[in-house]
C-alpha positions as a Markdown table, in Angstrom:
| # | Residue | x | y | z |
|---|---|---|---|---|
| 1 | Unk | 35.4 | 12.6 | 6.5 |
| 2 | Unk | 38.4 | 14.7 | 7.3 |
| 3 | Unk | 38.7 | 16.5 | 11.0 |
| 4 | Unk | 38.9 | 20.3 | 8.9 |
| 5 | Unk | 35.2 | 20.5 | 8.1 |
| 6 | Unk | 34.0 | 18.4 | 11.2 |
| 7 | Unk | 33.0 | 21.8 | 13.5 |
| 8 | Unk | 31.2 | 23.2 | 10.1 |
| 9 | Unk | 29.5 | 19.6 | 9.8 |
| 10 | Unk | 28.5 | 20.1 | 13.4 |
| 11 | Unk | 27.2 | 23.7 | 13.3 |
| 12 | Unk | 25.4 | 22.6 | 9.7 |
| 13 | Unk | 23.6 | 19.9 | 11.5 |
| 14 | Unk | 22.6 | 21.7 | 14.6 |
| 15 | Unk | 21.2 | 24.7 | 13.0 |
| 16 | Unk | 18.4 | 22.0 | 11.3 |
| 17 | Unk | 16.0 | 22.6 | 8.7 |
| 18 | Unk | 14.3 | 24.4 | 11.4 |
| 19 | Unk | 17.1 | 27.3 | 11.9 |
| 20 | Unk | 15.9 | 29.5 | 9.5 |
| 21 | Unk | 13.3 | 30.4 | 11.9 |
| 22 | Unk | 16.0 | 31.6 | 14.1 |
| 23 | Unk | 16.4 | 35.1 | 14.2 |
| 24 | Unk | 20.1 | 36.1 | 13.0 |
| 25 | Unk | 21.9 | 37.8 | 15.9 |
| 26 | Unk | 22.6 | 41.3 | 16.5 |
| 27 | Unk | 25.3 | 42.5 | 15.9 |
| 28 | Unk | 25.7 | 39.4 | 13.8 |
| 29 | Unk | 29.6 | 38.7 | 14.3 |
| 30 | Unk | 31.7 | 36.3 | 11.4 |
| 31 | Unk | 31.8 | 33.2 | 13.8 |
| 32 | Unk | 28.0 | 33.0 | 13.8 |
| 33 | Unk | 27.6 | 33.8 | 10.5 |
| 34 | Unk | 29.8 | 30.8 | 9.5 |
| 35 | Unk | 27.9 | 28.3 | 12.0 |
| 36 | Unk | 24.7 | 29.7 | 11.0 |
| 37 | Unk | 25.0 | 28.7 | 7.6 |
| 38 | Unk | 21.6 | 26.8 | 6.3 |
| 39 | Unk | 22.1 | 22.7 | 5.5 |
| 40 | Unk | 19.6 | 23.5 | 3.1 |
| 41 | Unk | 21.6 | 25.5 | 0.8 |
| 42 | Unk | 21.2 | 24.3 | -3.0 |
| 43 | Unk | 25.0 | 24.3 | -2.9 |
| 44 | Unk | 25.6 | 22.1 | -0.1 |
| 45 | Unk | 22.2 | 20.1 | -1.1 |
| 46 | Unk | 23.7 | 19.0 | -4.5 |
| 47 | Unk | 26.7 | 18.3 | -2.9 |
| 48 | Unk | 25.2 | 15.8 | -0.6 |
| 49 | Unk | 23.0 | 14.4 | -3.3 |
| 50 | Unk | 26.5 | 13.6 | -5.3 |
| 51 | Unk | 27.2 | 11.7 | -1.9 |
| 52 | Unk | 23.7 | 10.1 | -1.7 |
| 53 | Unk | 23.9 | 8.6 | -5.6 |
| 54 | Unk | 27.6 | 7.5 | -4.9 |
| 55 | Unk | 26.3 | 5.5 | -1.5 |
| 56 | Unk | 23.2 | 4.1 | -3.5 |
| 57 | Unk | 25.6 | 3.0 | -6.3 |
| 58 | Unk | 27.8 | 1.0 | -3.4 |
| 59 | Unk | 24.8 | -0.8 | -2.1 |
| 60 | Unk | 23.6 | -1.7 | -5.4 |
| 61 | Unk | 27.2 | -3.2 | -6.0 |
| 62 | Unk | 27.0 | -4.8 | -2.5 |
| 63 | Unk | 23.9 | -6.7 | -3.5 |
| 64 | Unk | 25.1 | -8.2 | -7.1 |
| 65 | Unk | 25.8 | -11.3 | -5.8 |
| 66 | Unk | 23.3 | -11.7 | -2.6 |
| 67 | Unk | 20.7 | -14.4 | -2.8 |
| 68 | Unk | 17.3 | -13.7 | -5.2 |
| 69 | Unk | 14.4 | -15.1 | -4.0 |
| 70 | Unk | 10.9 | -15.4 | -6.2 |
| 71 | Unk | 7.5 | -16.7 | -6.4 |
| 72 | Unk | 5.7 | -17.5 | -9.4 |
| 73 | Unk | 2.1 | -17.9 | -8.9 |
| 74 | Unk | 0.5 | -19.2 | -11.9 |
| 75 | Unk | -3.4 | -19.9 | -12.0 |
| 76 | Unk | -4.4 | -21.8 | -15.0 |
| 77 | Unk | -7.1 | -23.4 | -17.2 |
| 78 | Unk | -6.6 | -26.2 | -19.4 |
| 79 | Unk | -8.6 | -28.3 | -22.1 |
| 80 | Unk | -6.4 | -32.1 | -20.9 |
| 81 | Unk | -5.6 | -33.7 | -23.6 |
| 82 | Unk | -7.8 | -37.4 | -24.4 |
| 83 | Unk | -4.6 | -39.1 | -23.3 |
| 84 | Unk | -3.7 | -37.4 | -20.3 |
| 85 | Unk | -4.0 | -39.4 | -16.8 |
| 86 | Unk | -5.8 | -36.5 | -15.5 |
| 87 | Unk | -8.9 | -34.9 | -17.1 |
| 88 | Unk | -9.0 | -31.8 | -14.5 |
| 89 | Unk | -9.2 | -28.2 | -15.7 |
| 90 | Unk | -7.4 | -26.8 | -13.2 |
| 91 | Unk | -3.7 | -26.8 | -13.8 |
| 92 | Unk | -2.7 | -23.9 | -11.6 |
| 93 | Unk | 1.0 | -23.8 | -9.9 |
| 94 | Unk | 2.9 | -22.4 | -7.7 |
| 95 | Unk | 7.3 | -22.2 | -8.0 |
| 96 | Unk | 9.9 | -20.9 | -5.5 |
| 97 | Unk | 13.3 | -20.2 | -7.3 |
| 98 | Unk | 16.0 | -19.2 | -5.5 |
| 99 | Unk | 19.6 | -18.5 | -7.1 |
| 100 | Unk | 22.6 | -17.3 | -5.7 |
| 101 | Unk | 26.0 | -16.1 | -7.8 |
| 102 | Unk | 28.6 | -18.2 | -6.4 |
| 103 | Unk | 31.9 | -16.7 | -8.5 |
| 104 | Unk | 31.4 | -13.8 | -11.0 |
| 105 | Unk | 34.9 | -13.7 | -11.9 |
| 106 | Unk | 35.7 | -10.4 | -10.9 |
| 107 | Unk | 32.6 | -8.4 | -12.0 |
| 108 | Unk | 31.6 | -7.8 | -8.5 |
| 109 | Unk | 34.9 | -7.1 | -7.4 |
| 110 | Unk | 35.5 | -4.1 | -10.2 |
| 111 | Unk | 31.7 | -3.0 | -9.2 |
| 112 | Unk | 32.5 | -2.7 | -5.9 |
| 113 | Unk | 35.8 | -1.0 | -6.2 |
| 114 | Unk | 34.3 | 1.9 | -8.2 |
| 115 | Unk | 31.4 | 2.2 | -5.8 |
| 116 | Unk | 33.9 | 2.4 | -3.0 |
| 117 | Unk | 36.2 | 5.3 | -4.8 |
| 118 | Unk | 32.7 | 7.4 | -5.8 |
| 119 | Unk | 32.0 | 7.4 | -2.5 |
| 120 | Unk | 35.2 | 8.8 | -1.2 |
| 121 | Unk | 35.3 | 10.9 | -4.3 |
| 122 | Unk | 31.7 | 12.2 | -3.4 |
| 123 | Unk | 33.0 | 12.8 | 0.2 |
| 124 | Unk | 35.8 | 15.1 | -0.9 |
| 125 | Unk | 33.5 | 17.1 | -2.9 |
| 126 | Unk | 31.2 | 17.8 | -0.1 |
| 127 | Unk | 34.2 | 18.4 | 2.0 |
| 128 | Unk | 35.2 | 21.1 | -1.0 |
| 129 | Unk | 31.6 | 22.4 | -1.6 |
| 130 | Unk | 31.0 | 22.9 | 2.4 |
| 131 | Unk | 34.5 | 25.2 | 2.5 |
| 132 | Unk | 34.1 | 26.6 | -0.7 |
| 133 | Unk | 30.6 | 27.8 | 0.9 |
| 134 | Unk | 32.1 | 29.3 | 4.2 |
| 135 | Unk | 34.6 | 31.3 | 2.4 |
| 136 | Unk | 31.4 | 32.6 | 0.5 |
| 137 | Unk | 30.1 | 33.5 | 3.5 |
| 138 | Unk | 33.0 | 35.0 | 4.6 |
| 139 | Unk | 33.5 | 37.2 | 1.6 |
| 140 | Unk | 29.5 | 38.4 | 1.9 |
| 141 | Unk | 30.2 | 39.1 | 5.7 |
| 142 | Unk | 33.1 | 41.7 | 4.8 |
| 143 | Unk | 31.4 | 43.1 | 1.7 |
| 144 | Unk | 28.7 | 44.1 | 3.9 |
| 145 | Unk | 31.0 | 46.0 | 6.6 |
| 146 | Unk | 33.0 | 47.5 | 3.4 |
| 147 | Unk | 29.6 | 48.8 | 1.9 |
| 148 | Unk | 28.9 | 50.2 | 5.4 |
| 149 | Unk | 32.2 | 51.7 | 5.4 |
| 150 | Unk | 31.8 | 53.3 | 1.8 |
| 151 | Unk | 28.5 | 54.7 | 2.8 |
| 152 | Unk | 29.9 | 56.6 | 5.9 |
| 153 | Unk | 32.2 | 57.8 | 3.2 |
| 154 | Unk | 30.2 | 59.3 | 0.9 |
| 155 | Unk | 27.8 | 60.4 | 3.4 |
| 156 | Unk | 30.7 | 62.8 | 4.8 |
| 157 | Unk | 31.2 | 64.0 | 1.0 |
| 158 | Unk | 27.6 | 64.8 | 0.5 |
| 159 | Unk | 27.8 | 67.0 | 3.4 |
| 160 | Unk | 30.9 | 68.6 | 2.8 |
| 161 | Unk | 29.7 | 69.2 | -0.6 |
| 162 | Unk | 26.4 | 70.5 | 0.5 |
| 163 | Unk | 28.2 | 73.0 | 3.5 |
| 164 | Unk | 30.2 | 74.4 | 0.7 |
| 165 | Unk | 27.5 | 74.3 | -1.9 |
| 166 | Unk | 25.6 | 76.6 | 0.8 |
| 167 | Unk | 28.1 | 78.9 | 1.6 |
| 168 | Unk | 28.9 | 79.5 | -2.0 |
| 169 | Unk | 25.0 | 80.5 | -2.5 |
| 170 | Unk | 26.0 | 83.1 | 0.9 |
| 171 | Unk | 28.4 | 84.2 | -1.4 |
| 172 | Unk | 26.9 | 84.3 | -4.9 |
| 173 | Unk | 24.0 | 86.4 | -3.2 |
| 174 | Unk | 26.5 | 88.9 | -2.1 |
| 175 | Unk | 28.0 | 88.9 | -5.6 |
| 176 | Unk | 31.4 | 87.5 | -4.5 |
| 177 | Unk | 31.4 | 84.5 | -6.5 |
| 178 | Unk | 30.4 | 84.1 | -10.1 |
| 179 | Unk | 27.6 | 82.1 | -11.5 |
| 180 | Unk | 29.8 | 79.5 | -13.1 |
| 181 | Unk | 31.9 | 79.1 | -9.6 |
| 182 | Unk | 28.4 | 78.2 | -8.5 |
| 183 | Unk | 26.7 | 75.8 | -10.9 |
| 184 | Unk | 30.4 | 73.9 | -10.6 |
| 185 | Unk | 29.6 | 73.5 | -6.7 |
| 186 | Unk | 26.3 | 72.5 | -7.8 |
| 187 | Unk | 27.2 | 69.7 | -10.2 |
| 188 | Unk | 29.8 | 68.4 | -7.5 |
| 189 | Unk | 27.3 | 68.3 | -4.9 |
| 190 | Unk | 24.8 | 66.7 | -7.1 |
| 191 | Unk | 27.6 | 64.2 | -8.0 |
| 192 | Unk | 28.5 | 63.2 | -4.2 |
| 193 | Unk | 24.8 | 63.3 | -3.9 |
| 194 | Unk | 24.2 | 60.3 | -6.3 |
| 195 | Unk | 27.1 | 58.8 | -5.1 |
| 196 | Unk | 25.6 | 58.6 | -1.4 |
| 197 | Unk | 22.7 | 57.1 | -2.8 |
| 198 | Unk | 24.5 | 54.3 | -5.1 |
| 199 | Unk | 26.1 | 53.9 | -1.8 |
| 200 | Unk | 23.3 | 53.4 | 0.3 |
| 201 | Unk | 21.4 | 50.8 | -2.1 |
| 202 | Unk | 24.6 | 48.9 | -1.5 |
| 203 | Unk | 24.4 | 48.5 | 1.8 |
| 204 | Unk | 21.3 | 46.7 | 1.1 |
| 205 | Unk | 22.4 | 44.6 | -1.7 |
| 206 | Unk | 25.1 | 43.3 | 0.3 |
| 207 | Unk | 23.0 | 42.3 | 3.0 |
| 208 | Unk | 20.5 | 40.6 | 1.0 |
| 209 | Unk | 23.1 | 38.7 | -0.3 |
| 210 | Unk | 24.5 | 37.7 | 2.7 |
| 211 | Unk | 21.1 | 36.3 | 3.9 |
| 212 | Unk | 20.5 | 34.4 | 0.8 |
| 213 | Unk | 24.0 | 32.8 | 1.5 |
| 214 | Unk | 23.2 | 31.9 | 5.0 |
| 215 | Unk | 19.6 | 30.5 | 3.5 |
| 216 | Unk | 17.6 | 33.4 | 4.8 |
| 217 | Unk | 16.6 | 35.3 | 2.2 |
| 218 | Unk | 13.6 | 37.0 | 4.6 |
| 219 | Unk | 16.3 | 37.9 | 7.5 |
| 220 | Unk | 18.3 | 40.7 | 6.3 |
| 221 | Unk | 20.9 | 41.2 | 9.2 |
| 222 | Unk | 21.2 | 44.5 | 10.5 |
| 223 | Unk | 24.5 | 45.4 | 12.7 |
| 224 | Unk | 27.3 | 43.9 | 12.0 |
| 225 | Unk | 30.5 | 43.3 | 14.0 |
| 226 | Unk | 34.3 | 43.5 | 13.0 |
| 227 | Unk | 36.1 | 40.3 | 13.3 |
| 228 | Unk | 39.6 | 40.6 | 14.7 |
| 229 | Unk | 41.2 | 38.7 | 12.0 |
| 230 | Unk | 44.5 | 37.5 | 14.2 |
| 231 | Unk | 45.3 | 34.9 | 11.1 |
| 232 | Unk | 46.5 | 37.9 | 8.9 |
| 233 | Unk | 49.7 | 38.4 | 11.1 |
| 234 | Unk | 50.9 | 34.3 | 10.8 |
| 235 | Unk | 54.0 | 33.8 | 8.4 |
| 236 | Unk | 53.6 | 33.0 | 5.0 |
| 237 | Unk | 55.3 | 29.7 | 4.0 |
| 238 | Unk | 57.0 | 29.4 | 0.5 |
| 239 | Unk | 55.4 | 28.5 | -2.7 |
| 240 | Unk | 56.9 | 25.2 | -3.2 |
| 241 | Unk | 55.7 | 24.2 | 0.3 |
| 242 | Unk | 52.3 | 25.3 | -0.3 |
| 243 | Unk | 52.1 | 23.6 | -3.7 |
| 244 | Unk | 53.1 | 20.5 | -2.0 |
| 245 | Unk | 50.5 | 20.7 | 0.5 |
| 246 | Unk | 48.0 | 21.8 | -2.1 |
| 247 | Unk | 48.7 | 18.3 | -4.3 |
| 248 | Unk | 48.4 | 16.1 | -1.5 |
| 249 | Unk | 45.4 | 17.7 | 0.4 |
| 250 | Unk | 43.5 | 19.6 | -1.8 |
| 251 | Unk | 39.7 | 18.2 | -1.6 |
| 252 | Unk | 38.5 | 19.1 | -5.0 |
| 253 | Unk | 42.0 | 17.4 | -6.2 |
| 254 | Unk | 41.5 | 14.6 | -3.7 |
| 255 | Unk | 37.9 | 14.0 | -5.2 |
| 256 | Unk | 39.0 | 14.2 | -9.1 |
| 257 | Unk | 41.8 | 11.4 | -8.4 |
| 258 | Unk | 39.2 | 9.0 | -6.8 |
| 259 | Unk | 37.0 | 10.0 | -10.3 |
| 260 | Unk | 39.9 | 8.3 | -12.0 |
| 261 | Unk | 39.9 | 5.3 | -9.5 |
| 262 | Unk | 36.1 | 4.6 | -10.0 |
| 263 | Unk | 36.5 | 5.1 | -13.9 |
| 264 | Unk | 39.2 | 2.6 | -14.0 |
| 265 | Unk | 37.6 | 0.1 | -11.9 |
| 266 | Unk | 34.1 | 0.7 | -14.2 |
| 267 | Unk | 36.4 | -0.2 | -17.3 |
| 268 | Unk | 37.7 | -3.1 | -15.6 |
| 269 | Unk | 33.6 | -4.3 | -14.5 |
| 270 | Unk | 32.4 | -4.0 | -18.4 |
| 271 | Unk | 35.7 | -6.3 | -19.6 |
| 272 | Unk | 34.8 | -8.7 | -17.2 |
| 273 | Unk | 30.9 | -9.7 | -18.4 |
| 274 | Unk | 32.7 | -11.1 | -20.9 |
| 275 | Unk | 33.8 | -13.6 | -18.5 |
| 276 | Unk | 31.4 | -16.9 | -17.0 |
| 277 | Unk | 28.9 | -16.4 | -14.0 |
| 278 | Unk | 28.5 | -19.9 | -11.4 |
| 279 | Unk | 25.4 | -19.7 | -9.9 |
| 280 | Unk | 23.5 | -22.5 | -7.8 |
| 281 | Unk | 19.9 | -22.5 | -8.0 |
| 282 | Unk | 16.9 | -23.8 | -6.2 |
| 283 | Unk | 13.3 | -24.9 | -6.9 |
| 284 | Unk | 10.7 | -25.6 | -5.2 |
| 285 | Unk | 7.1 | -26.4 | -7.1 |
| 286 | Unk | 3.6 | -26.7 | -6.2 |
| 287 | Unk | 1.0 | -28.1 | -9.5 |
| 288 | Unk | -2.6 | -29.3 | -8.8 |
| 289 | Unk | -2.3 | -31.5 | -11.3 |
| 290 | Unk | 0.1 | -34.7 | -11.1 |
| 291 | Unk | 2.1 | -36.5 | -13.7 |
| 292 | Unk | 3.7 | -39.4 | -11.9 |
| 293 | Unk | 7.4 | -38.1 | -12.1 |
| 294 | Unk | 7.3 | -35.7 | -14.6 |
| 295 | Unk | 6.8 | -32.9 | -12.1 |
| 296 | Unk | 9.4 | -32.3 | -9.5 |
| 297 | Unk | 8.6 | -30.5 | -6.0 |
| 298 | Unk | 12.1 | -29.7 | -5.2 |
| 299 | Unk | 15.0 | -29.3 | -7.7 |
| 300 | Unk | 18.6 | -28.1 | -7.1 |
| 301 | Unk | 21.4 | -27.6 | -9.4 |
| 302 | Unk | 24.3 | -25.2 | -10.8 |
| 303 | Unk | 24.6 | -23.4 | -13.7 |
| 304 | Unk | 27.4 | -21.9 | -15.1 |
| 305 | Unk | 26.6 | -19.2 | -17.7 |
| 306 | Unk | 29.7 | -18.9 | -20.4 |
| 307 | Unk | 28.9 | -15.9 | -22.3 |
| 308 | Unk | 29.5 | -16.2 | -26.2 |
| 309 | Unk | 28.3 | -13.5 | -28.4 |
| 310 | Unk | 26.7 | -10.5 | -27.4 |
| 311 | Unk | 26.4 | -8.7 | -30.5 |
| 312 | Unk | 29.4 | -6.4 | -29.6 |
| 313 | Unk | 27.4 | -4.8 | -26.3 |
| 314 | Unk | 30.6 | -5.5 | -23.8 |
| 315 | Unk | 32.4 | -3.6 | -26.4 |
| 316 | Unk | 30.6 | -0.4 | -26.7 |
| 317 | Unk | 29.8 | -0.4 | -23.0 |
| 318 | Unk | 33.6 | -0.8 | -22.3 |
| 319 | Unk | 34.3 | 1.8 | -24.8 |
| 320 | Unk | 32.0 | 4.3 | -23.3 |
| 321 | Unk | 33.5 | 3.6 | -19.9 |
| 322 | Unk | 37.1 | 4.1 | -21.4 |
| 323 | Unk | 36.0 | 7.5 | -22.6 |
| 324 | Unk | 34.5 | 8.3 | -19.3 |
| 325 | Unk | 38.2 | 7.5 | -18.0 |
| 326 | Unk | 40.0 | 9.9 | -20.3 |
| 327 | Unk | 37.3 | 12.6 | -18.9 |
| 328 | Unk | 38.4 | 12.0 | -15.5 |
| 329 | Unk | 42.0 | 11.9 | -16.7 |
| 330 | Unk | 41.5 | 15.0 | -18.3 |
| 331 | Unk | 39.6 | 17.0 | -15.7 |
| 332 | Unk | 42.6 | 15.8 | -12.9 |
| 333 | Unk | 45.3 | 17.4 | -15.0 |
| 334 | Unk | 43.4 | 20.4 | -16.1 |
| 335 | Unk | 42.9 | 20.9 | -12.6 |
| 336 | Unk | 46.3 | 20.4 | -11.6 |
| 337 | Unk | 47.0 | 23.1 | -14.2 |
| 338 | Unk | 44.7 | 25.6 | -12.4 |
| 339 | Unk | 45.6 | 24.3 | -9.0 |
| 340 | Unk | 48.9 | 25.4 | -9.7 |
| 341 | Unk | 48.3 | 28.7 | -11.2 |
| 342 | Unk | 46.0 | 29.6 | -8.1 |
| 343 | Unk | 48.5 | 28.5 | -5.6 |
| 344 | Unk | 50.9 | 31.3 | -7.3 |
| 345 | Unk | 48.3 | 34.0 | -7.5 |
| 346 | Unk | 47.2 | 33.5 | -3.9 |
| 347 | Unk | 50.7 | 33.6 | -2.5 |
| 348 | Unk | 51.8 | 36.8 | -4.3 |
| 349 | Unk | 48.6 | 38.3 | -3.3 |
| 350 | Unk | 49.2 | 37.8 | 0.7 |
| 351 | Unk | 52.7 | 38.9 | -0.3 |
| 352 | Unk | 51.2 | 42.3 | -2.2 |
| 353 | Unk | 48.5 | 42.6 | 0.5 |
| 354 | Unk | 51.2 | 42.5 | 3.2 |
| 355 | Unk | 53.1 | 45.6 | 2.0 |
| 356 | Unk | 49.7 | 47.5 | 1.1 |
| 357 | Unk | 49.1 | 46.8 | 5.0 |
| 358 | Unk | 51.6 | 48.6 | 5.8 |
| 359 | Unk | 50.8 | 51.8 | 3.3 |
| 360 | Unk | 47.2 | 51.5 | 5.0 |
| 361 | Unk | 48.5 | 51.8 | 8.3 |
| 362 | Unk | 51.0 | 54.9 | 7.4 |
| 363 | Unk | 47.8 | 56.5 | 5.8 |
| 364 | Unk | 45.7 | 56.1 | 8.7 |
| 365 | Unk | 47.9 | 57.4 | 11.0 |
| 366 | Unk | 48.7 | 60.3 | 8.5 |
| 367 | Unk | 45.3 | 61.5 | 8.1 |
| 368 | Unk | 44.4 | 61.0 | 11.7 |
| 369 | Unk | 47.4 | 64.0 | 12.3 |
| 370 | Unk | 46.1 | 65.9 | 9.2 |
| 371 | Unk | 42.4 | 65.7 | 11.2 |
| 372 | Unk | 43.8 | 67.0 | 14.3 |
| 373 | Unk | 45.5 | 69.6 | 12.8 |
| 374 | Unk | 42.5 | 70.6 | 10.6 |
| 375 | Unk | 40.4 | 70.8 | 13.9 |
| 376 | Unk | 42.6 | 72.5 | 15.9 |
| 377 | Unk | 42.8 | 75.3 | 12.8 |
| 378 | Unk | 39.3 | 75.2 | 12.8 |
| 379 | Unk | 38.5 | 76.0 | 16.7 |
| 380 | Unk | 41.2 | 78.7 | 16.3 |
| 381 | Unk | 38.9 | 80.1 | 13.5 |
| 382 | Unk | 41.5 | 80.0 | 10.7 |
| 383 | Unk | 40.4 | 78.7 | 7.5 |
| 384 | Unk | 40.7 | 75.0 | 7.3 |
| 385 | Unk | 39.7 | 72.2 | 5.0 |
| 386 | Unk | 38.1 | 70.4 | 8.5 |
| 387 | Unk | 35.3 | 68.7 | 6.0 |
| 388 | Unk | 37.7 | 67.4 | 3.4 |
| 389 | Unk | 39.8 | 66.2 | 6.3 |
| 390 | Unk | 37.2 | 64.0 | 7.5 |
| 391 | Unk | 35.9 | 62.8 | 4.3 |
| 392 | Unk | 39.8 | 61.5 | 3.8 |
| 393 | Unk | 39.8 | 60.0 | 7.2 |
| 394 | Unk | 36.9 | 58.0 | 6.0 |
| 395 | Unk | 38.9 | 56.9 | 2.8 |
| 396 | Unk | 41.7 | 55.8 | 5.2 |
| 397 | Unk | 39.3 | 53.7 | 7.0 |
| 398 | Unk | 38.0 | 52.3 | 4.0 |
| 399 | Unk | 41.4 | 51.5 | 2.8 |
| 400 | Unk | 42.4 | 49.6 | 6.1 |
| 401 | Unk | 39.5 | 47.7 | 6.4 |
| 402 | Unk | 39.1 | 46.6 | 2.3 |
| 403 | Unk | 43.1 | 45.6 | 2.5 |
| 404 | Unk | 42.6 | 43.7 | 5.8 |
| 405 | Unk | 39.8 | 41.7 | 4.7 |
| 406 | Unk | 41.4 | 41.4 | 1.1 |
| 407 | Unk | 44.2 | 39.6 | 3.0 |
| 408 | Unk | 41.8 | 37.5 | 5.1 |
| 409 | Unk | 40.5 | 36.3 | 2.2 |
| 410 | Unk | 43.7 | 35.2 | 0.4 |
| 411 | Unk | 44.2 | 33.1 | 3.3 |
| 412 | Unk | 40.7 | 31.7 | 3.5 |
| 413 | Unk | 41.2 | 30.9 | 0.2 |
| 414 | Unk | 44.5 | 29.2 | 0.8 |
| 415 | Unk | 43.2 | 27.3 | 3.1 |
| 416 | Unk | 41.1 | 26.0 | 0.6 |
| 417 | Unk | 43.4 | 25.4 | -2.1 |
| 418 | Unk | 45.6 | 23.1 | 0.4 |
| 419 | Unk | 42.8 | 21.5 | 2.2 |
| 420 | Unk | 43.5 | 22.5 | 5.4 |
| 421 | Unk | 42.3 | 25.1 | 8.2 |
| 422 | Unk | 45.7 | 26.4 | 9.8 |
| 423 | Unk | 45.4 | 29.4 | 7.3 |
| 424 | Unk | 42.1 | 30.4 | 8.6 |
| 425 | Unk | 42.0 | 34.2 | 9.1 |
| 426 | Unk | 39.9 | 33.6 | 12.4 |
| 427 | Unk | 42.7 | 31.3 | 13.6 |
| 428 | Unk | 45.6 | 32.5 | 15.0 |
| 429 | Unk | 47.8 | 29.1 | 14.8 |
| 430 | Unk | 51.0 | 28.6 | 12.5 |
| 431 | Unk | 50.8 | 28.0 | 9.0 |
| 432 | Unk | 52.5 | 24.4 | 9.0 |
| 433 | Unk | 52.6 | 21.0 | 6.8 |
| 434 | Unk | 52.9 | 18.9 | 10.1 |
| 435 | Unk | 49.6 | 20.0 | 11.8 |
| 436 | Unk | 47.7 | 19.7 | 8.3 |
| 437 | Unk | 49.2 | 15.6 | 8.3 |
| 438 | Unk | 47.8 | 15.2 | 11.8 |
| 439 | Unk | 44.4 | 16.5 | 10.7 |
| 440 | Unk | 44.3 | 14.5 | 7.8 |
| 441 | Unk | 45.6 | 11.4 | 9.5 |
């Protein structure tokens, strides 16, 4: 198990099955949300089930040539032959069998190789699922924060529309504005009201989704603390370096590579079924009726089992495993294509979001200055758009937060694609191949 996933595994183990009964902290931080991930979540259970299956197959492969013992108890009543020296009717017997395969000419070796590769493949797949689940929790956490900011913006927009509507109603009563002007503002207010309701509902929807990701559907989180995303400031390596890291350390790719090795070994194991098997056998027996030397209490021997004809069963099973090998290789090649594309898109997205980040900061500064000017004019009782300025400032805050969260998620996806933790948006460490090789060693 690679070191990059150990902190998360420790957190999962510490949370335990009873972790769902522990109330969520308030305010909930991103670090706490990641640590509180429920190991009983279906996605994590499925990953562990796949690994458990591979471990069971390895135990089965290890036991193929173990000693086999069997006891046969056979109570029997017979009508003895008239010429038999003993005329007893009781012909009961007890036979103890022992068999040990001495050499199977490569069958067990191939089965063990396939099982070991499958275990390693399942381990890497579990790493991938855990990291992907962590990414989903992070995304769900950010969605809640953005939903809250969106509600703040839409609530202010509705309030501004309501104030303006009341003002026009008063002027309409004095005959200063027309019916169509008043109805236009009424329509604008109702639109803002509906948007506010939709945003309010979204705050609940995103919280319920986050609770499900945490494995606590009955504990909807309340307040969330905005994280300090220090990892967003790190330098972005060139795309060729990132592709090298992804090719060598992506957990899903390593899982697929090992799946190819396991499929190759299974083909070899089926082909080995045509080879002979050398076994040692022993037998200890007891009979109620004795016939002189015809029945031996002890017997030892060697058995060389040579397959001569199997009706094509070995060929059929070998063809089936070869089809599985072709499928495993195709899955690996297909994943390589999608991995390279995902690396490029994520790399370009981080570049774009870096520029968007600068835009968001400039826009936020402009809206702050604009709000200060509008507030000053309002205090001087000069006609102003103070309400609109407050809404625009909320919009700028939402745009800034959305950009930061998108950038953090892009870095987190980069961490998942490259199979290392130094791209974690919560960690300020530089993104470097040297760190990756040290952690995977």
